[in-house]
Every structure is written in structure tokens, then in C-alpha cells.
N, C-alpha and C positions, 0 to 999 in steps of 0.2 A: 504494500500500500504506500503510495507516494505521499510524502509529507510536505510537498512544496506549496507555497502560497500562490494565490491567484495574482493577477496584474494589480488589483487594488490592495494587496497585502494581506488579504484574509485567507485563512486556511479553509479548504473545502470541507463541507459537512459530510461525514461518512453517510453513505446511503441508508444504513440502518437507522440513522437518527434524522433523516430528512422528514420535514413536516409538509404535509399536503392538505388540501381541502380547507375546511373551516379553521383548522389550527394554523394554517399558513396565514390566513387573514388576521387572526388574533396576534400572531407573532409580528406581522407587519404593523399593526396598530400599536403594539408595545414598543416597537423600534421607533415609530414615528413620535410617540409620546416622549421617549427618551431623548430623541433628537430635539424636540421642542423644549424639553427641560434644559438641555445643554445650551440652546440658543438663549433661553431666558436667563440662565446663570451667567452666560458670557456677557450679555449686554446690561445686566444688573451690576454695573461697575463697582458700586460701593458694597455689594454683597449683603444688603440689608433685607433681602427677600421681597422687596417692593421695587417695581420699575417705575420711575417717574417719567414725565413727558420728555425730558432731555435724553434720557437713556433710550426711550422708545423711539425717539426721532433718529438717533444714531443708528439703531438697529434697522429702522424702516428705510433709511437712505442707503444703507449698505445692501439690504436685501431686495429693494425694489427701486431701480434706477428711475429717476424722473418724477418721483412722487412729490406732490406739493405739500407745503406746510398745512394748507387747509385739509387735505386728505389725511395727513398724519393726525392732526388734531381731532378730526371727525372719528377716525378709527380708534384713537385713544379714548375719547369720550364714550364711544359705544362699548368699549371693552371694560371701562371703569364702572362696573355695575353699582358699587356702593358710593360712587362720586366723592371719594376721598382724595383724589388727585394722584393716586398711584395704582399700579396693577400688581396684585399678588399673583402667585403662580397659577392659582385656580382661575382667576379672572382671565389671565393670559391664555391658558389652555382652552377655556370655554370660548373665548373670542376666536382663537385659531380654528377650532373645530366647527363652531357654529358658522363662522364666515365661510369655511370650506364647504359646508353642507349647503349654504345659501347659493354658492356658485355652481353647484352640481345639479 
């Protein structure tokens, strides 16, 4: 059995452990949530567990080229459900996934 990594540096999953069907979807969701957590933590510069508008703006500009200040503020206000001026990780995740569902 070869132990080489693929082009992206990941080791292949042994066939016996391959996940298919509904479990594959759950794994993909878990991976997406982990990725979103990493993004939240990366742009939560002061690591206080709350993303303010300035941090959200930096993230938005890096992830979506050409986004306007008005679009950023609108998205931030939509995500800030408790209207305290910051996003906690739960608000951020809800905004990411609800916004994604609205687009599909």
C-alpha cells in the first residue's frame, strides 16, 4: 500500500475507510463548518470571540473582491442578530449558512 501524499499534500483515505452516500454529505458539512471556524478565528484579530465591523470588513474585502462598504455593512447588520455591534461565532455561522441557502 503506497503511503504517498496527493498533489494537495493529503494522504489518500484507505478504501476500507472511504465514506459514501449520506455520510459523505455529513463529512463535507463538518469540513465546511471547520473551514468557516478557521476563517472566523483568522479574521477575529484580537481573538476575543467576537468579530467587529472592522474585522468583518477585512475578511469581506479579502474574500470577495469589489465588495462595497454598503454591502459589507448590510451583510454585517443582517448577521448581527442581537444588534450588539459584533458577531459571535454562532451568528457568523448562521449568516454563512442561511445566506448560502438563500442563494441556492
